[in-house]
N, C-alpha and C positions, 0 to 999 in steps of 0.2 A: 352750583346745584342746578341741574337741568330739569326742565318741566317733565321730560320723558324719563324719569328715574324714580325708583322706589323711595329714595331719600326725600324727594320733593313731596311725594304722596304722604309720607309720615309727617314731614314738616307742616304741610297744609292742614292735616287733621288736627295736629297739636295746636296750631295757631287759631284755627276755627273754634276749637273747644274753649280755649282760653278767652277768646274774644266774646263769644256769645254765652258761655256758661259761667266761667270763673269771674269775668269782669262785666257781666251783664248790667247795664244801667250806669256804669262808671265811664262816662264818655272820655274824660281826660286820660284815664288809664288805658282805655282802648286805643287811643291815638298813640300813646307811648308804646304800647305793645306792637302796633303795626310798624312804628319806626324802628324799634329794636329788632323785630322780625326781619325787616328789610335790610338792616345792617348785617344780620347773621346770614341772610340769603346771599348778599353781595360778597361777604367775606369767605364764602365757600369756594370762590374762584382764586383770587390772590388777596389774602387778608390785608396786607399793608396798603393796598391801593385805595382802601376806604378813606385814607388820609387825604388823598387827592380830591375825592368827592367832598369831604368835609371842608376843605379849604375853599373850593369853588362855591359851596353853599354859604359859607360865611361871607365871602366877598359879595355875592349877589343879594344876600339878605340885607346887609347894611347898605349896599348901593341902592336897592329899591326904596328904602326909607329916605335916604339922602336925596334921591331924584324927586321923590314926592314932596319933600319939604323945601326944595330949592327952586330958584327962578333963574331965567335967562341962561347965561353962559355956564353957570355952575351945574345946572341940570344936565347940559350936554356933556360936560367934563366927567361927571359921575357916570353917565351912560357909557361914554367912550372907555373909561377906565374899566368898567364892568365887562364890556364886550371884549376888550383887548386881553384882559387877564384870563377870561374864560376860554377865549379862542387860542391863547398862547399855550395853555395846557394841552388843548387838542392838537395844536401844531407840533409841539415837542414830541408827544407820544405817537402821533399818527403820521405826520408828514415830514418830520425833520430828516429821517433817513432817506426818504424819497427825494427830498430837495437836495441833500448832499450827494446822493448817487448821480443825479442829473448834472450838478455842478462839476463833479469829478469827470463825467463823460465829456462835458464841454471843454474842460481843462485838457483832457487827453487829445481831443480833436484839434485844439489850438496849439498843441505842443508845449503847454505850460507844465513845468515840473512842480506841480502843486496838487496835493490831495488831502482831503479832510476825512477823518475816520468817522464812520457811523457809530451810533450809540447802541449798546447791547441792552435794549429794553423791550418789554412786552406791552402791547397795547391793552390798557384797562378795558375790561369787557363793557360793551354798551356805551362807550365814552361819547360817541357822536349823538346818541339819543338824548342822554341827560344834559349834554351841552346845549343842544337846540331847545330843549325844554326850559332850561335856565335863561337862555337868550330871549325866548318869547316873553318870559315874565318881566324882565327889566324893560324890554321894548314897550310892552303894554302899559307898564307903569309910566314910562316916559311920555307915551301918547295920551295919558290920562284916561285910559280905558279900563285900568285895573288899579284898585286901591292897594297900597303896599301891605304885605302880610306882616303883622307885628308879632305874631306868635311863632317863635323860632321852631318849635316842635312841628307845627302844622306846615310851615314852609319847607322844612327838611323832609317831611313826609311827602310833600308835593313833588320834590325832586327824586326821592328815593323809594317811592311806593313800589314794593317788590313785584306785583303782577306785571308791571310794564317798565321796570327799571332798566333792563338790559336790551330790549328790542322793541320798545314802544307798545302801543302807539305814542307818538310825541304829543302829550297832552297840553292844553292851554290852561293857564291859571283860572280863567273864568269858568271852566268846567269842573275842575277838581277841588279848588280851595273851599268853595261853599259847601261841597259835599262832606269834606273833612270837618267843617265847623258844625254840621248838623248832627244832632244826637241820633245814632243809628237805631232803627227798630227792625227786628228780624222779620223778613218777608219771605215766607215759605215759597210762594210762587216764583219770586225772583231767584231764590237760591236753587230751586229745581231747574229753572231756566239756565242758570249758570252751570249746573251739572251736565245738562244736555249739551251745552255749548263746549264744555271741556271735552266731552266724549267725541264730539264732531271734530274738534281741533286735534285730539290725539289720533283720530282716524286719518286725518289729512297728513299728519306728520309721520306716524309709524307705518301706516299701510300704504299711503300714496307716495309721499316724499322719499322715505327710506328705501322703498322698493324701486322707485324710478332712479334713485341714486346709483343702484347697482349697474343699470344699463348706461346711464350717463357717464359714470366713471370709466366703464369699459370702453365706451366710444371715444372719449377724450384721451385715453391711454393708448389706443390702437388705431388712431385715425388714418395712419399711413397704410393700413392693411385692409380696411373695411370698404364695402361698396357704398355708393352714394345713398341708397335707401337706408342702409343701416345707420349711417352718420346722420341722416335727416331725422330718423326715429330717435337716435341718441341725443340730438339737440333738443327735440321735442320732449324727451324724457327729462332733460335738465329744466326745461321751461316749467314742467309740472312738478319737478322736485322743488324748485325754489318757490313756486306758488304754494304747494302743499306745506312746505317747511315754514314759510313766513306767515301765510294766512292761518296755518294751523297754530303757530305760536300766538298770533293775535287772538284767535278764538279761545285758546286756553287762558290767555291773559284777561280777556273780557269776562269769561266765565268765572275765573277765580275771583276777580274783583266783585262780581255780583254776589258771591258768597258772603261778602262783608258789606253789602248794601251800597256799593259804589259802582256807578256806570261809567265806563270808558267809551271813547268815541269809536265808531266803526272804522276799520282800517282798510277793508277790501269789499268790493261789490262786484263780483263776477267779472274780473278784468278780461278774461279770455273770451268773453262774449261781446267785447267792444268792437265797434265797426269802423273805428278810426283811431289814430294815435292820440288826438286830443281827448277822445272819450276814454281811451285806455288809461290816461293819466288822471281822469276823474274817478277811476275805479281802483287803481293800483296804489298801494301805500298812501292812502288818502291823507294821513296826518302829515307826511313829509311834503307831498305835492301842494297841499294847502298852506303849509309853512312857507315854502318858497313863493307861493302866490302872494301871500299877505305881507311878507317881510322883505321880499326882493322885487318880484315882478310888478306889483301894483305901485310901490314907491318909485320905481323907475319909469312909471307911466303906463305900464301894462299894454293893452291893445288900443288905448286911447291915442297914443302917439302913432304916427305913420312912418312908412318907409324904413330907412336905416335903423331908427331908434327902436321900432317894433322888433325887427330882426335881432338887434342887439339884445333886447330884453329876453327873447326866446332862447338865444344861445347862452345868455348869462345863467338862466335858471337851470338849463339842462347840463351845462358844463359844471356848474356848482353841485348839481345833483350827482354827477359822476364822481367828482372829487370827494363829496361827502361819503360816498360808498367805499372808497378805498384809495390808497396812495399807489396807484399804478396807472400807466397810460391806457390800459385796457378799459378801465372805468371811464376815463375821459372820452375815449372813442365811443364807448357805449352811449354816453350822454350826447355826443355829437350826432350819432345816427338818429336818435330820437328827435333832436333839434332840427336836422335837415328834413326829415320826413314830415315833422309838424309844420314847418314853413311851406313845404311843397303842397301839403293839404290845404293850408290857409290860402296860398296863391291861387289854387284851382277852384276851391269852393268858398273862399272868403271866410273861412272859419266855421261856416254853417250856423244854423240856429240851434243853440244849446237847449236840449230838452231837459226837463226836471229829471234828476237822477232816478227817482222812483219810477218814472215812466220808462226810462231807458232800461231799467232792470226787469220790468214786467212785459215789455213789448219788444220783440225781436223778430221782425218780419222776414219772409223769404228773400225779399228784394235786397236785404242787407247782408245776405249770405256772402256775396263776393267781397264786400268791404270787410267782413269779419275774417275771411280766410286770408286776405292780403295783410290785414293788420296783424294777425297771428304770425304769419311768415316773417314780417318785418321785426316783430318783437322777438321771435325766436333767433333770427340772425343776430340781432343785437345781444341776445343772451350768450351767444358763443364768445363774444368779447368779454362779457361779464365773468364767464366761467374759466376762460383760458388763463394759463399761468402768465403769459406775456402776449404782446401784439403778434409776434411771429407765429406763435402757436395758433392764435385765432385765425389768421389768414391761411395758415397751412390746413387747418381743419375745414374751413370753407372751400379752399381750393380742392381738397380731396373729395369733398361732397359733390362738386360739380365736374371734376375731371375724371374720377374713377367711373367704371361701369356702374350704372345705377342699381341694377339688381344682381345679387350674387347669392350663393348658398348660405352666406352668413346672416342673411335677412331673417331667417327663421329663428335665430338666437334672440332677435329683438322683438319678435311678435308678441311675447308675453307683456312687453311694455305697452304696446298698443292696446292689448286686451285689458290692461289695467286702467289706462287713461280713458278709454271710451265709456265704460260704466260710470267712472267718476264724473265725467262731463254730464251724463244723464242725471246723476244725483244733484250736481250743481244746478242744472236746468230746473229741476223740480224745487230747488231751494231758492229760486229767484224772487219769489214773493215773500220770503222771510225777511223781516226787518229787525229781528232780534238775534240772528245768528244761530237759531235752533233749527236743525234739519226737519223739513216737512211742516214747519209751524205755520206756513201760509196755506196749508190744505187741511180740510176736515178729515182727520184720520182717527179711526178707533184706537183707543189706548193699547189694545192687544196687538194690533198691527205695528204700532210704533215700538212696542216692547220687543217684538220679534226682530224688527230691523236693527234696533240698537243692541240687541243681544248678539246678532251676527257681527255687527261692527265691533263689539267688545271682544268677541272670540278672535277676530282677525287682528285686532290690536295686540292681544296677548301672544298670538302666534308670531307676529312680526317682532315683538319685543324680545322673544327668546330665540328666534331663528336668524335675525339680521344683526349686523354690526350696528352698535349705537352711533348714530350720526349727530354731531353737535348741530344746533340750529345755525344755519348759514349766517343769519344777520347778527349773531353774537359777535362776530369779528368786526362789526361796524360800530 
């Protein structure tokens, strides 16, 4: 069930009515309703795969309690068993065929008459997201930062909560569990905020991402024929496609959750206004970047260690981030590009003094313009590897961009993409003071003007819904 579908709209209205009207004041039944609704939501994709989710929930639920009540070596054993079993499911469905393909390639190169058949399986939707969410829970329990959840319904809801089940944000137990335990009270202001955020998310997805997809898809399908400028615009179109797609999903998820009185963490903070790669990763997919920071980077020593170990830590988190996104060498190279540029930045400027994120979001001076442009170019080049079917296609696309004549008559076909992106950047700039995801909420605006803006956005959403092909959210495949 896609967020950008009529089925989801009907589903959401029914669940909202049952939650606040039919079951008002019955907290336990409300929790059960959200869990059952989450199961139905997930089963709209491949119903039988819910059994996989159920098995991992059972393992981590009991592992969490065993870890909390054990001492010494037993605690570590329970943690390792939980991590291995959870990651094994991820490996089998997401990485086994990639591993076998590479083993077979090495076998061919070495002249060994040996080949292993790949499995004919489909990746369960959102598997990487709820795997990392489950891992963070057992790790937090092991570190004694989180009490084990004894209520199986609440723990299951923590893993399966439908607004963020298939594409995040990757929530921490410390943020969600206590909210599920608290008896909800309807907050009209929060619900209205959620509706505004859903509208903004739908605008990003249907108007920005899906329109940019038309130009990005054409550019990547005809890179041998197009001029350098057209390919540059095509790559930029994909940069905004993936941003509008993923941040749009996050806004819809956060807004939907607010309808039920639950606040999820912010996942994006104007990443394309970042003036360096380190700052970009403090703004892009925040729930994933902080996950790797807390559970990989810092335990390895972070930036406290010097020389080789620091570089090792940086490469570790970016390569793992690439692998997390997909079983393809293109994603690994995407992570390596970010790692190399991150280290170059650190070597030249020593990492710089990190400003508070709120200050970064609100202050973007002219002197940072050059850094912002360079950062966007680097990020966009890396996105070419993310988007390409394989490494050869990525290098061929970039080669065509810089080897073909830069301007050609085909550029005019891509001008609408630029005309779509620039107004969106202006809207994003005006949204930089918003801390709740609601467009223009950081500015004093008369209700009538907000109503006019949102009416225009709604009309554009409806137009895109009926005139464009429905694009599945990109991050559903992860």
